[in-house]
C-alpha positions in Angstrom: -26.5 32.2 -100.4 -26.5 28.5 -99.4 -23.0 28.9 -97.9 -24.2 31.9 -95.8 -27.2 30.0 -94.6 -25.0 27.1 -93.5 -22.6 29.4 -91.7 -25.5 31.0 -89.8 -27.0 27.6 -89.0 -23.8 26.3 -87.5 -23.3 29.5 -85.5 -26.9 29.4 -84.3 -26.6 25.8 -83.2 -23.8 26.7 -80.7 -26.0 29.3 -78.9 -29.3 27.6 -79.3 -29.4 23.8 -79.4 -26.0 23.4 -77.7 -26.2 26.5 -75.5 -25.9 24.6 -72.2 -23.3 22.0 -73.0 -21.1 24.1 -75.3 -21.7 27.8 -75.2 -22.3 28.1 -71.4 -19.3 25.9 -70.6 -17.2 27.9 -73.0 -18.2 31.2 -71.3 -17.8 29.6 -67.9 -14.2 28.6 -68.5 -13.3 32.0 -69.8 -14.8 33.7 -66.7 -13.6 31.2 -64.1 -10.0 31.3 -65.3 -9.9 34.9 -66.5 -8.7 33.8 -70.0 -9.5 37.0 -71.8 -8.7 40.5 -70.7 -9.2 43.9 -72.2 -6.7 44.7 -74.9 -5.8 41.0 -75.7 -4.9 40.1 -79.2 -5.5 36.4 -79.4 -4.4 34.0 -82.1 -6.9 31.2 -82.4 -5.0 28.1 -83.6 -6.8 25.9 -86.0 -5.5 22.4 -86.7 -8.5 21.5 -88.9 -10.0 19.1 -86.3 -13.4 19.4 -84.7 -12.2 21.0 -81.5 -10.2 23.8 -82.9 -12.8 24.7 -85.5 -15.5 24.8 -82.8 -13.2 27.0 -80.8 -12.9 29.4 -83.7 -16.6 29.5 -84.2 -17.2 30.3 -80.5 -14.5 33.0 -80.4 -16.0 34.6 -83.5 -19.4 34.7 -81.9 -18.0 36.0 -78.6 -16.2 38.9 -80.1 -19.5 40.2 -81.7 -21.2 40.6 -78.3 -18.7 40.8 -75.5 -18.1 44.0 -73.6 -14.4 43.1 -73.3 -12.4 44.9 -76.0 -10.1 42.3 -77.6 -9.2 41.2 -81.1 -8.6 37.9 -82.9 -6.3 36.4 -85.5 -7.0 32.9 -86.9 -3.9 30.9 -87.8 -3.3 27.4 -89.0 0.0 25.6 -89.3 0.3 23.0 -92.0 2.8 20.4 -90.6 2.9 18.5 -93.9 -0.7 17.5 -94.6 -1.5 15.7 -97.8 -3.4 17.9 -100.4 -6.8 16.5 -99.5 -6.4 17.3 -95.8 -5.2 20.8 -96.4 -8.1 21.3 -98.8 -10.6 20.1 -96.2 -9.1 22.5 -93.6 -9.4 25.5 -96.0 -12.9 24.5 -97.2 -14.2 24.3 -93.6 -12.8 27.7 -92.8 -14.3 29.2 -95.9 -17.7 27.6 -95.2 -17.7 28.9 -91.6 -16.3 32.4 -92.6 -13.1 31.9 -90.6 -10.4 34.2 -92.1 -7.5 31.9 -91.5 -3.8 32.5 -92.2 -2.0 29.2 -93.1 1.7 28.7 -92.5 3.8 25.8 -93.8 6.3 23.7 -91.8 8.0 20.4 -92.2 7.1 19.0 -88.8 5.7 15.6 -90.1 8.9 15.1 -92.0 11.1 15.9 -88.9 9.1 13.7 -86.5 8.8 10.8 -89.0 12.1 9.4 -87.8 11.2 9.6 -84.1 10.1 6.2 -82.9 10.0 6.7 -79.1 7.7 9.8 -78.6 6.7 11.3 -82.0 3.5 12.7 -80.6 5.3 14.6 -77.8 7.8 16.0 -80.3 5.2 16.9 -82.8 3.1 18.8 -80.2 6.0 20.6 -78.9 7.2 21.7 -82.3 3.7 22.8 -83.4 3.3 24.9 -80.3 6.7 26.6 -80.9 5.7 27.5 -84.5 2.3 28.8 -83.4 3.8 31.0 -80.7 6.2 32.5 -83.2 3.5 33.1 -85.9 1.2 34.6 -83.3 4.0 36.9 -82.0 4.8 38.0 -85.5 1.2 39.1 -85.9 1.3 41.1 -82.7 -0.7 38.7 -80.5 -0.1 38.2 -76.8 -2.0 35.0 -76.5 -2.7 31.8 -78.4 -5.9 29.8 -77.9 -5.9 26.1 -78.3 -8.9 23.7 -78.7 -8.2 21.3 -75.8 -11.4 20.2 -74.0 -12.5 18.7 -70.8 -11.7 15.1 -71.9 -8.1 16.1 -72.8 -7.7 17.5 -69.3 -8.9 14.3 -67.4 -6.9 12.1 -69.8 -3.8 14.1 -69.1 -4.3 13.7 -65.3 -4.5 9.9 -65.6 -1.7 9.7 -68.1 0.6 11.7 -65.8 -0.2 9.3 -62.9 0.0 6.1 -64.8 2.9 6.8 -67.1 4.7 9.9 -65.8 4.6 8.9 -62.1 3.4 12.4 -61.1 0.2 14.3 -60.3 -0.2 17.1 -62.8 -2.9 18.4 -65.1 -3.4 20.3 -68.3 -3.7 23.9 -67.1 -6.4 26.3 -68.5 -3.7 28.9 -69.1 0.1 29.1 -69.1 2.8 31.7 -69.5 5.2 30.8 -72.3 8.7 30.0 -71.1 10.3 30.6 -74.5 8.3 33.5 -75.9 8.3 36.5 -73.7 5.0 38.1 -73.1 3.0 35.2 -74.7 0.4 33.2 -73.0 -1.6 30.0 -73.9 -5.3 29.7 -73.1 -7.8 26.9 -73.4 -11.3 28.3 -73.7 -13.0 24.9 -74.2 -11.6 23.6 -70.8 -15.1 22.7 -69.5 -16.6 21.4 -72.8 -17.0 17.6 -73.1 -15.9 15.9 -76.2 -19.2 14.0 -76.6 -20.9 17.4 -77.0 -18.4 18.5 -79.6 -19.1 15.3 -81.5 -22.8 15.8 -81.2 -22.5 19.4 -82.6 -20.4 18.1 -85.5 -22.9 15.4 -86.4 -25.9 17.7 -86.0 -24.4 20.2 -88.5 -23.2 17.4 -90.9 -19.6 18.6 -90.7 -16.4 16.7 -91.5 -13.1 17.5 -90.0 -9.5 16.4 -90.0 -8.1 13.7 -87.8 -4.5 13.8 -86.7 -3.4 12.8 -90.2 0.2 11.9 -89.3 2.1 8.8 -90.2 2.3 7.5 -86.6 -1.5 7.8 -86.0 -2.4 6.3 -89.4 -0.2 3.3 -88.8 -1.2 2.9 -85.2 -4.9 2.8 -86.0 -4.4 -0.7 -87.5 -2.6 -2.1 -84.4 -4.3 -3.9 -81.5 -3.4 -1.1 -79.1 -3.4 1.6 -81.8 -3.7 5.3 -81.1 -1.0 5.4 -78.4 -1.3 5.8 -74.6 -4.0 8.5 -74.8 -6.3 6.3 -76.7 -5.8 3.6 -74.1 -6.6 6.0 -71.2 -9.6 7.3 -73.1 -10.9 3.7 -73.3 -10.2 3.2 -69.6 -12.2 6.2 -68.6 -15.1 5.1 -70.8 -15.1 1.7 -69.1 -15.1 3.3 -65.7 -17.8 5.8 -66.7 -20.1 2.8 -67.6 -20.0 1.8 -63.9 -19.9 5.4 -62.5 -21.2 8.2 -64.7 -19.5 10.8 -62.4 -16.0 9.3 -62.8 -14.8 11.9 -65.3 -16.0 14.8 -63.1 -14.3 13.2 -60.1 -11.0 12.9 -61.9 -11.3 16.6 -62.8 -12.1 17.6 -59.2 -9.3 15.5 -57.8 -6.9 18.1 -59.4 -8.7 20.8 -57.4 -9.1 19.1 -54.1 -5.5 18.1 -53.4 -5.0 17.6 -49.6 -1.3 18.3 -48.9 -1.6 16.7 -45.5 -2.0 13.3 -47.2 0.6 13.8 -50.0 4.0 12.1 -49.6 5.9 14.9 -51.4 5.4 17.9 -53.6 7.2 20.7 -55.3 6.7 24.2 -56.5 9.3 25.4 -59.0 12.7 24.3 -57.7 11.5 23.9 -54.1 10.7 20.3 -53.0 8.9 19.3 -49.8 8.3 16.0 -48.1 5.7 15.2 -45.4 8.6 14.2 -43.1 9.9 17.8 -43.1 7.5 18.8 -40.4 6.1 15.4 -39.4 7.5 15.4 -35.8 6.6 19.0 -35.3 2.9 18.2 -35.9 2.7 15.8 -32.9 0.1 16.8 -30.4 
């Protein structure tokens, strides 16, 4: 009885107390980017962290009331968590009535020897496993819990460390799994609101829980480049509260007349290509 009451309380908080910052933004992202279509079978991927569990709760509530006919599967991939972390993932899913299917892998062991870019390799391997599991279940889409802050951090990281202008897209066609698509329904939801929802409901979730993150947390610049960019955005926001929104909008308001060069697929263009032809 107590567990049922807690589940209902958590679900109710999403559509009542956090309706504007979480539920409305969740629905807004789905509508604006056409993330869900009739007949979709979506695998909601749960890492055990706050973002993916919130996504699972939102998707569960949506399917109860939407007029769009679609179905859900909930999958979790254990990359090598210690027993306590796996138990926490499972207990949260049980508490919130999320019927999760857990698959095992050895990703943490494989990436343990990668010193240069373990996070990139881990993320890429995880996604490959999730696509395969979802496809085996007959799904045509996987849903990940990336949020608004992940998007703007990716924009800045690409500029500062990748020397290119790119963003984390709200949906993508898989290049390696035919017919599969990735969607990000929390695209508009701010991390601060997810944290507020977590604290309000007294919930505890997994962190990354990998060797690299645990070791990095004790270093002066621990957490990697993303943590540094997150801190940079926080510092800029203290001076200009709209800075995160402006970063996001910069990826929507690209003026090609003021860009030195750009590419689409294998086609590359440079502003010099038609510069002289634009003379008045």
